[in-house]
N, C-alpha and C positions, 0 to 999 in steps of 0.2 A: 623712094628714100623720104619723101615729105611725111607719107604715112607712119613710117618707122620713128621719125622724129616726133611726130604727134603723139604716138603710142608711150615714148619714152617720156615726154612731159606729163602725161596722165600718171604714168607710174610714180614719177617723182613727186606729184603733189598728193597723190593717194598715200605714198609712203609717209609724207609729213603728217597727214591726218592720222595715220595709223600709229605713229609715234606718239602723238598728242594722247590719243585714246590709252595706249599703254601706259604713259606716265600718269594719266588721270587715274587709272585703275590702280596703280600702284600708291598713289597719294590717298586714294580713297580707303585702301587697305590700312595704311598706317593711321588715318584719322579714325577709322572705325575702332581699331585697336585702343587708341587713346580714348576715345568717348566710352567704350566698354569699361576700361580701367577706372575712369573717373566717377561713373555712375554706379559701379559695383565695388567700392572700396573694400567691403568687408567680405567678399567672395574670394577665398584663397586661391580658386582657380584662374582669377585674372591677375594674379601677382606677377605672372611672367610677360603680361602684355608690355609694360614700359620698356623692357629689354628688346622686345621685337620692334617697337617702334624706333628705338635707337639704332638698330641694325639696318632698318630701311631708309635711314636719312641719306647715307653715302649712295645708294641706288638712284634715289630721287634726284640728287645733285647731278649725277653722271647723266641721267636721262635729260635733264635740262640742258647741259652742254652739248649733247648729240643733236637734240632738237634745234638748238641755236646754230650750230655748224651746218645743218642740213638746210635751215632756212637761208643762210648766207650764201650757200652754193647756188640755191634757187635764184637769189637776188642777182648773182653774177651772170647768169644765164642771158640777161637782157630784157627783152620784150615779154610783156605780160598782158593777159586780159585783166579787166577790172576784178573779176572774180578771184583770179589768181594772186593779183596784189593783195587785195583784202585778206585772202587766207594766209599769206606770209605775215602780214602786220599783225593779224589776229593771233597767229600762232606764237609769235615772239612775245606778246602781251600774256597770252594764257599760260605759257610755260612759267612766266616770272610768278604768275598768281598761284599755280600749282606748286612751285617750290616753296612759296612762303606758306601755303596750307601745311605742307610737309614739315617746315621749321615749327610752325604753331604746334603741330601734333607732338613734336618733340618737347615743347614747353609744357603741354598739358601732361604728357608722361612725366616730366619733372616735378610737376605739381602733386601727381599721385604718389611719386616716391616719398616726397615730404610729408604728405598727409598721412600715409601708412605708419609713419614714425611718431605721430603726434597722438596723444591721449584725447579722448572725447571728440574726435572729428565726426560730426553729424552731416549727412548729405542734405543739402536744402531740398525741400519738397519738389520744388519746380525746376531743379537742375536736370533730372531725366527727360522731362517733356521738351525743355530747351535744347537738349542734345539731340532729341529726335527730329526737332525742327531744323536743326543745322545738317543732320544726315540728309533729311529730304531735299533740302537746297543743293547740296553738293551732288546727290544723285540725279536730281533733275538737270543740273548743269551738265553732267556727263551725258545723260541721255540726249540733251539738245545738241551736244557736239557729235554724238554718234549718227543722230538722224538729221542733223541741220534743222532742227525743229524750233522755229521761233516761238511758237505757242509755250513750249516748255521753258524756254529762256524766259519769256515775259512772266510766268508764274513765279520764277526764282526772284525777280524783281520786285514783285509784289509781296514776297514772303520776308523781306529783310525787316521790316518794322516789328513783325511777330517776334523775332529774336532779340531786338532791341528791348521790347517790352519785358521779356522774361528777364533779360540782365537788369533792368531797373528795379523790378520787384524783388528779385533774389537780393540785390544790393541793400534795398531798404530793409529787408527782414534781417540779413546778416548784420547790418549796422546796429539795428535794435537789440539784438542778441548780444553783440560784443560789448555794447554800452552797459547792458545789465550784468553780464558775466565776463569780467576780464580774461578769465581762463581760456575763453573761447576766441580771443583775438588772433592767436596763432593759426588755428585751421580757418578761422572766418577769413583772414587775408588770402589764404591759399585758394579758398572757393571764389572770392571775388576776382582773383588773378585769372582762375579758370573760365569764369563767366566772361571775362574780357577776351581770354583766347577764343571761346566760342563765338563771340560777336565778331571778331576779326576773321574768323573763318567764313562766316556768313557774308561778310563784307567781300572777301576775295571770291567766293561764289557768285556773288552779285556782278562782280568785275568780269568774270568768265562769261557769265550770261549775256551781259552788254557787248563783249566782244564777239560772241556767236552771232548776235542780231546784226552788228556790223558786217561781220563776213557773209552772212547770207543774204541780208537786204540791203547792205550799204547805208545803214542808218545810224548815226551817232545817238545813242540813247542815254549817254552818261548824265549825272547829276538830275536825274528826274525828268529828263526831257522826252522820252519816248514810251510812257506807259499806255499812251493811246495807240501804240503800234500794233496791239494785239491783232493778228490777222483773222479774216473770216474763215480761212482754210489754210492748212499747212503747205509749205512748199512742196513737201514729200507727200503725195496722196496716200501712199502705202503705209506710212507711219502715222497713225492716229495719235492724238493728244492723250496723254496719259492723266487721268483723273487723280485728284488728291488722295482719294481713298486707296489708290493702287501703289502708292509710294511706301516702300519698306525700308529696310536698313541699309541696303546697298544696291548698287546698280544692277548686279547679276539677277537679283530677284526681280528687278524691273524689266530687264532685257535678256532673259536666259539665252535666247537664240542668237544673241549678238556678242554678249561678254561672256567670256569663260568663268567657270566657277573658280573662285579663290577663298582662301581662308581668312575671311575678314570679320566674321562673326564668331563670338565665342559664347558657350553656354554659361 
């Protein structure tokens, strides 16, 4: 009887992690569609992507509710190990950040719709590399969640400043152009908002990475308290750290043996 109860507990906690990974994959798909649309404004093949992002939002919201309800059921069961309690707390926080990334993907899609209706909208030169940096942060966060990999989570924390620097440089150049040519104010403001959305996605990816470190190691690394936490070796010996050169546009390319293929990239 005790063995059966223990098996049930393991299944319940594994289910929570699987729910998290599934939601993260859906959010990543919405985000990739929004990023593809904003960096490829002139490509007619990306014109359908904003609509697909809008359609994914209700699914993401529903997944957040399902995970919250499952976590609450686990809390009602009573006694927990330290690892189980940290998982529940981290899961509740991670779902909130994932839902916010989904919302921001919708905001980005709205920027795309507005920009396509404007004349003279020129994509800032550094917007594409900024989007790539954000993709990599979200992808690494998902990889850290799948493998409970503190090394990958720490890499996400170290990447946040790069996205901030892109945002600042793009803002300065757009401001200069808008000052010189008033007709560029409309599209320029839309691109400034887009860079703000990208920066917020990076912030939420950082939050997720911090929560994963808390879950796996029991360390609170918020507000820059834990960048010295980089471990000498991973908690999971079989899951080696993924180098920056291996980061691509989504987590399926990173982890094809773990995450199923899904249509998050567009030509």
